[in-house]
Phi, psi and omega in degrees: 000329182297321178293333178296315177296321181295320180296317180295323182288331176297319178298315183293318181297324178294321175295321178295320182293316178292329176303331182264356179230077184306319182295318178295326175296313181302312178294324180288345176286332191298312182297323179294322179295318176295319180291322180305315182298317179296315181288323179298320179299316178298314179296322178293322176299317179296321177293324186281316189253003182299320181297318181299321178297316180293322179292325175293320183282347183234061178298334180295344179273356181303324186265005177287147179286153179281146004267009196290325178299317179294316182296315180299310183290325175298316178302313184292325178296315179296322180288321177299318178294316178297322176292323175296322178292321181294320179285331174295321177297314183289318188271348179302313181298317180297316182289320181290324178293324180293314182297318184259025181314307183298317182295314184283333172296317177297317182297313177301317179296322180295320181296313182298319181293323184294323189254348182287137184301326184259003174066030175241166181229139174300143176232141183287332185079359180268151175291160186300318184300320181291325181289323176298318180297315182294317179300313182294316174307304183297320181296321176299318178298320177296313176303317177301312184295319182296319182295322176301317178292326175297322176295315179301313182294320177303313182294319180292342177297341180277347180291123180304142184062308181298317181298333183261348183243293187289318188302314179299323179295309180302322180303316179293324177292320180293314177306313186297324177298312181292324176301315185291323175299318180294318182288313179291341178299330178303318185273323184286325177294323176294339181266007181075023180273113178289165183307310186300314180292328178293315182297318178298320177297320179288323177293336179290339181229053187304317183293327173298310178305313183293322180297326179276322188271325181297313174299328177294318178301322177292317179293323181289352174296331171270105186311320183294319181298316181298326179295315186278342174271347191297311176303319180288327175300317180294317176300315179295323176296329176292318179294325182286325173300324175296319175298314183299323180269006176071023183276140177283148174245158176299145181300334182247015179287155182298335185280349188236347183052042177090006182238149173272135183256007186290107182236004182074197183235034177290153180291000000 
């Protein structure tokens, strides 16, 4: 439970950091705004034509008596939109990070320099095109994993009571884990940590990850909130990545509030 609170504190510290560095925050908003426009358009289209898609996909319900055909298709339409919203939340970060790779790399490096005892930041040494390729490849793998979880949760949503109570909660924790992976990847990829190692690192501190990612997943349900929280989320994820790797911070750095957070990667 202690790690849950620690994860939330990293999220808040990230927002505090960008609040004190207005220029970094302003640049960090641009990718989110671009992604928001794209996603709002997609969700509006799903809302307008979702019922038509469900009707096309369920021809067997044409002969059902009223009102059961409408109830069945209405339920499926609602579930389809909910699944689309879940995937939008999960992929929003990946797409925004891909669009804003140079912006967030710069922001993450600035956080590292600000809290590092020697004022330096790790660098990947890779050209931009290579970093974009790795980021896109890894993001696709994460989206596939998230989609599989989405299908399982979609199916579990039909279970009476459980589908309306436990499944949404589990969904936010699952979404929070994948959001955290995408956000910490900005800092960890610069340090040469591959996707498989990143996932192992995050699983070793699941409660820390959930404390950071689950509240963010709830907030990201509102697209406008996601845009404004994104720069701070990248900053907070960088601070948390340093903790996961056991890196020391300056005693007066924004990331520690006077404490060293090097705790290793113990479970």
